[in-house]
N, C-alpha and C positions, 0 to 999 in steps of 0.2 A: 685327408683326400676326399673330393665329394663326387659321388656319382656323376659321369654325364652322360646326358642323355643322347647327344649326338655319336657317341659310340656305341650304343644300341644301335641306332636306326643303321648305321654302316653294317653292322652285323648281319643283322636281320636280311639287309639286302644282300648279302652272301650267306647262303646257309651254311657253307663249310666253315660260317664264323664262329660258330656255337661253340664247337672245345676252345675255342683261343678267346673266347668270350668266357669260360669257367677257368681257365688258365688266368686271363685277366684278373676276373673277381677275384680270384686268390691275393692278391699283393694290391687290392683296394681295400679303403678303410671307410664299408657302407655299411652302418650298422643295418642288420636285417630283422624280421620281426619274431627271431628265434635268439636275439642281441637285448640283455637288457636295455645298450643303449638305445634302441627305438624310441622310448620314451620322449628321445628330445625331437623327432620328427613329426610326435602326435600333438595336439592341444593339450592347455593348460589342463581344461575338464578331464580329457581322456587319458591322461598319466597317473593317476590313483588306481581309477579300475584297471591299467596294465600293469601296474606294478602288480598287483595283488591277484592275476592272473597267472600270469606270463610265468612259464617255469625255468626260464634263463634269469627272472629276478631272485625265485625262490632258491635258486643256487649259492646267493651270494649273501646267503643268511644261514646262520649258525645256531644259537639260542635267542639270538633278540634280530630282529628283522628293522634294521636300518635305516637302510633304502624306503621300507613303509612308513617310517617315522617323518621320513624329510618329505616325500610326497605324497601323503597321504593325512597324517596328522597335523603338519602346515601347510604343507603345499607351497609349490615353486611359485605362485601369483603371489604370492605373501614375501616381497622380497627382504625386506629389512628381520625377518621372524626368522625366511629360509638362511640367511645369511649365519645368525646367530644361531640357528639350529647347527650350519656345519661347523662353525668354532666350538661348538658344545662336543658334536663328534670328535673331535681334534683333540681335546682336551681328553677326552675318554681314552681315547688312544694312548696318550699320554700315560694315564694313569695304568693302563694295562702294563706299558713298559715300568713301570714301579713295582708293579706285581710279579714279573717276571724277573725283576733286578733280583727283589725282594725273595724270592723263592731260592732263585741257584743261589744267592749267597749264603742264606741262613740255613738250607737243605741241602740242594741238590749236591753243590762241591763239595761240604765233609763229606756226603755218603759217599761217595767217588773218589775222594782220597782214603777213606777208610776201606773200603772194598781194593784197592789198589795194595793197600799194605798188607790185607788181610788173605790176598791172593799172592803176592809177594811178586807181582808183575811190575814192570816197568812202567815210566809215566808216559811213554810213546807207544808201548801195547795198549795200554788204558785207554789212549784217546783214542787209539786207531779202532778199539772195539767195542770196550763199553761205551764213554762218551759220545762214540759215533753212532751205536747204536740208540742210545738214548736219546740223542737229539736227532738223528734219523726216519726213528721207525716210525713216529707219529705219521708224516708224510709219507714215507712207504705204504701203511697199510690203508689209508686214504687213498694212493694212487690205485693202488692192485684192487679195491672193491670198489671202484671205478671206472672200469676201463672205457665206456663209452664216454667218459669226456673229451671234450674240444681240445686235440691234440697240438693245435697254435698256441691257446693258453698254456699246456702243459710244457712243449718243449720253450718256452719264453721264459717261462716259472724256474723250469730244472734250471736250465742255463743261465739262468739270471741268478738264483739262489746259489748256486759252485761261484760264479766269479763274485758275487759278495762277500759269500763265506771266507773266500780265498784270498781275494784282495782287500777286502776291507776290513774283516776281522781280524784274518790272520796276519796281516799290517800290521793291528793294532795291536795283537800278543807281541808283537817283536820291537814295539815304541816300547810298551811296558816294561818286558822283560826280552833282553837281547841274551842269546846265549847261543854255542856253539852248537853245530848239526853233526850228527855222526853221517859223515857221504854218502855210505851207501844206502842205509835206512831213508835220506829226503830223498835220493836220486831213484831209490825203488817207487816210493811215491809217486814222484812226478812221474816218473815214467809210465807207469800204469793208467793215471788219471790224463795224459796225452794221448796216447795208447786207445783209451775207452770214447774220446771226444771224437781222432779221427774215422774209428769204427763207426761211428753214429753222423759222422758229417758223409762218409761215403757209401753206406749201405742207404741214406735216405733222402739222399740227390734223388732219385726217381720217384719220391715220394710211396716208398713200399715197404715194407719190412716184413719178412717171415719167420716163422718158426725158426730156422738154422741163424739167421741174424740175431735175431731175439737170445736163442740160447746162449750164443757165443759173448755176447754181451754180459747175460749173468758169470758165464764161463770167466770171464777177468776178472771180475770180482771174487768168485773163488778162490782164483789162483792166487790172485794179490793176495786176500786172508791166510790163504794156507804160508804163502812164503814168508808172510810178515810172523804171524806164531811158529813158523820153523826157525825161522834165525832169531827171534827172542830163545828159543829153547835151546840152541847151540851156546850162545852167547852165554846165557846161564850156566850152562855146563864149564866151560873152560874157564868162566871167572871164580866158579867154585871151586873147581881144580885149584886153582891160581892160590885161592884163599889156605884151601886143606896144606898147599905146601909150606905156606909162611907160618900156618899156626902150628905144624909139624918142628918147624926150625924155632922156632920160640920157647915150644916146650921142651925142647932137649937143653935151648938156653938157659932155660928158668932150672932145669934138675942140675945143671952142673954149676949153676952161681950160688943157688940159695942156702945156705945154710940149713942142717937139721936142725928142729926144734931143742932148744937145752932141755937134760933130763931132768926132771919133775916139774917141766911145766907143760900145763895142758891147753888145751885149744880154747878160746872164749869161745862159750854158747851163746845163741843167739838169746837177748832175751824175750822173757813170755809176754806176748799179749795178752791184751784184756779178753777175759771169757765172753764168748758172742752171746752170752745169754743175759750178759749184764745189758744190752742194748735190746731192747725189742726192734721187730722185725719188721715194725709201722711205725717206730716213733717218727715223729713228725711228717706224717705221711699227707694231709692236708696243707702247710706249711711249706711244704718240699714243691708240693704240687701247683702252688700259687705263685711260687717264684717262676720255676718253668712256664709257668701260662702270662705272667704280665706280659705286655705286647711292647712296651716299651723302656728301652734299656735309660734306666735311671742316671746313671752316670753321665751318660750322652746328652740326656734332658737338660740336666742341670748345667755344663758346657755348651749347650746351643743356644741359636737367636731364634728369636719369634719364628723366622722364617722356618729352618728346619724343626722346631717345636709343631707347629703349622703341616710340615710334611708328615711328620710321624704321627700325629692325630690323623691324620688323611688315612694313612697304613693300617690303623688300629685291627679296623672288621676283618680285612683279609687276612692279615698276619694271624688272627686271633683265630681262623678257621683254618690255616695252615697248622698253630699250634696243637691245635686239635683232633686233626686226623693227621700229617705226618710226622711219625718219631726223629727225633734228633740223634744220628749215633755222630759224633764229632771227637775223636780221641786226644784233641789238645784241649777241651775242656773238662771241669771237674765232673768226675767219674762216666767220662766219657757222652755226657749228653744223658745220662739215665733217670728216670722219675717213676716210679714204681707205678705209682695210683695214674698218671699220663699215658705211659707204657701200656696198662692193661687196655685202657681205653682207646688206645692207639688199634689194638688188635678188632674192636669190634667197627669203630668209626671208618676207617680206612676203607675193608672191605663195602664196606652199606654204601661209604660215596662213590665207591669206582661203580657199583652198580649201576647207582642212581643217576648219576650225571652222564652213564652211557646208555639210559634208555630201558635197561633191564629187566628192572625192580618189579615191574606188572606183569612179566612175563610167566606165564602158567607152565609147571613142569610137574605133571601125574595133578594134576589143578593144583600144585600150590604157587603160588607166586614164588619166584627166585629170590624175593628180598629174606623170605624165611628161612629157605636153605643156605643162602649165606650166614642169615643171622645164626642157626642154632650152632654150625661149628666156630663160630667166632667168638659167640657167648662162652663155649666150653674153654678152647684156646684164652679166655680173657681169665675166666677162673683160674686157671693150671697156672699163668703166669702170677696174680695174684698171690697164689696160695706159695709158689715156689719162689720168691724174691724178698729183699729185703729195702729198705729205703738208704740204708746208706751205704751200699756197693753196690755196682751193678753185678749183673749172674754172667755167670760164662756164658749163658746162650744169647747177650744182648747182641753179639757181632750179627745176628740172624736177624734183626732187626732193620739190616742196611738195606735187605731186600723190599720189605714193607716199605719203607723211603726211598728206596729209587723206583719202585712203582709209584709210589703216591706222587713224585717229584712231575713224573714224567708222564702221568696224567694230569696233574696240574697246569705242567706247562704246553702238552696240546690243547688241554680246555682255552686256555688265554690267547694260545698263539692263533688256534682258530678264528677266537674273537676279534683279533688284529687283524687277519686275514679278512673277515668279511665285512670290519670295517673298513678298510684301506681298498677292497673291491667298492665297494658305497661311494666313498671320494672319488675312486678313479671315474666311475659312472658319471657323476655329477661334475666331475672336469673334463668329460667327454674323453676319456684316453681312450687309443684303438686297443684291442686284448695282447698284441704282440707289447705295447711300451706299457703295460698294466702289468701283464705275466712277468716280466725283468725289472721292472720297478719297483712298485708298490706291492703287489702279491708277492715277491722276489724278498722283498725286505721283512712283508710279515709273515713268511713261513722262515724265514732265519731269526728272527728275534730271539726265538730260544738257542740257539748258537752264539749268538752277541752276548747276551748275558751271562750265558753258562762261561764257556770260554773266557772272555775277559775279566771275571769274577776269577777265574782258574789262575788267570797271568797274573792277577792283581795279590794272588793268597800264596807266590810262588811255583804254580805248576804250571810254567808255561810251557812245557814240551809236550803235556799233557792236552794243552790247549791247541798246539798249533798241529800235533798230529792229527785231532778232531776237527781243523779246519780242511785236510782233506780226507778222513776217512766217512765224515759224516756226508760230502755232496758225491762223494762217490758209490756210496750205498745207495741213495737216491737213486744219481746217476742207472749206476748197472742193474739193479735189482730193481728199483722202481718204477725207470722204464722198461725194463728187457719183460719183467711180469707183466706189465698193463701190456705190452705190444702182443706176448704171448695169447692172454685172456682175448686181448681184440681178435688176434688172430683165428683162434678157437671157433670165432664166431662167423669169420669169413666162409664160404664155399670152397675157394681155394687155398685157404690158410694162408693167408696175407693179408698184415695189417696197414690199410690204409694210413696214411702220416700226412700232415699240412704244417711244415713249420711254420709257416706266415712268413709276413714281409721282412719280420727281424728273426727271423730264425738263423740262417750263414750269419748274419752282423751278429748276435750271440756264439754262434760256432767260434768268428775269428780271434773275437777279443778272449773269448774264455783262453783259447789257445796262445795267445800273446802274455794274456798273465803267466800262464804255468812256464812258458817261455825266458820270458822274461825276466820271471822268477829265479829258473833254476841256470841262468847266465849269469845273475845278478850275485848269485852264489859262488858259482864255480870262480869268480872274480876275484872274491874275497876268501877263498880257499874256504867254503862252509861256515864262515862266521854268521851266525843270525845277528847281523847289526840292525840298528835303528834306521839305517840309510834303505835298506833291503826293504823294512817294513813300508816306509814312505814313499818309494819307488813301487810297490805292490797296489797301496792307497792313491797314488797317480794314477797308474795304469786304468782303475777302474774308475776313476771320476772320468775320463779321456771317453772311453765305452758309453757312461750314461753322458754323455753331453751330445756325444756321436749318436745317441740312438734321440735323443728326445731333437735334434738338430733333423733327425731325420723324420720325425713326426710330424714336427712343422713346417716338414716340407722346405727346409732350409736348404738341405743336401739331401742327396738318393742315399738313403741305406744300400749296403752292402748288398743285403738279399733283393734289391732292386735293379741294379746296377747291369746283371746279368740275364736281367728277365724284362728286355724293352719292349714300348709299349708297341704292338704289332700293328696298331692303326696311324703311327706316326707318320705323316708324307716326307717324302724327298729319301732319296738314294743314306742319308747317314743316318735314318734310323734306327739303325742294330747299332749305332755305335754310343748312343746317349746312354 
């Protein structure tokens, strides 16, 4: 939608229309100087200077400045090179997706499975808590740390991400691995999600959020989490009780039926194992490290064609970085993935990497860079691990490396996902998409790629229940805690302790379709008696596709989005203006 100067003239003719202009401008897609899309209103010779000076354009940059690459390094006046640059960025985005998939497949998912087995918790609980927090915490911290962010973009991105994760990723999980749901558990998840959506819709209708409103939103998630944990504890106690009864009955039967050993016959003792000193603690140290550091699986290499070999070579640089920084803890491989030299090195490399990429390496504490404060205990831990372990078997404390692996995977996924968001936001600016559509589509997809690769990979490896539970737990965490804490921080900066919010032209559209996806999923499960069939997954994906098509039709003004249907043009002539 373009700005109509005739509307402005009519408003200025009536002083009371200024307020109506402000409300009308809320739903008009007109780029302002504080919007990076404003560069399309400028001459080609002015675009680079605007990109380099505007704070709005700097917000779309994480590590690399993609928009500067297009409009300054290349320039929009070089049409052919500009198009090639645009295609190049799309290929870079695909490579980021490959990195995310590799991180999830080889590192994150085995670590989550190991944590769930070590804590002896169910897949559903692990999905709602561990995996949901792992996928959602980066977005949560980013939202809370930036309370002054544009609420229009925030609303559309949060609701768009929730719709994508539930509709597309959840539907894909069911397509990959159908399974039966626990009726009470899935009904609980859907009920809490629908309740949070209805609360946000109701309280944001007047574009104001008080501290109490935000507190209720946080309380919804806290109650949900407490209920999930309590239900698991109760179920585990009942299950253990039934196992105990079965075991006692079995022992009685065995005692009654098993004859005593014959006189003079001794029970066979276990054979003595080889003395430990026969094998040196560091035997095969370097060869074992080389085997674990090889970024290419040679079995797959010889069986693959030229395309998959090229694909494997393209992944080598990043896979090598992952292997050098993130420990693998996988109970399905030899020695649970233990490699003495490599795991000892991880005690140093991962902490230093996390400090460096987060920009704290040169921050001084008592006139000493934080990098040195981290390196000292890391080197000590590295020496302890090396001196107390062997190459031929993993130590008892190897499971503790799951913490390092979990933190490292979250860090890598967050960094790469933020680069994806930055790149997609640049592509959206080039395509001149509005903030609302940019948030619910490109940014929502970019912020959800971590969930996509983690959950889909888990489903492919047989952990469908964990993956599907995370499809609700992660978005609910972001929606309740992310939005709630952000609005609280925003309200505390206001004298009246009220956060002013603006949902944008697609805000109500996102709310309505997210509610529809949740309700449709619940209804479908009721009809199938809570059997997670592939048809349910397909219906979830189709519902999201309808939502996306509807949103883009509204963006290109082929239809009226739901958010604008009840905000009629106050300057339309005729008695039927209010009904348009």
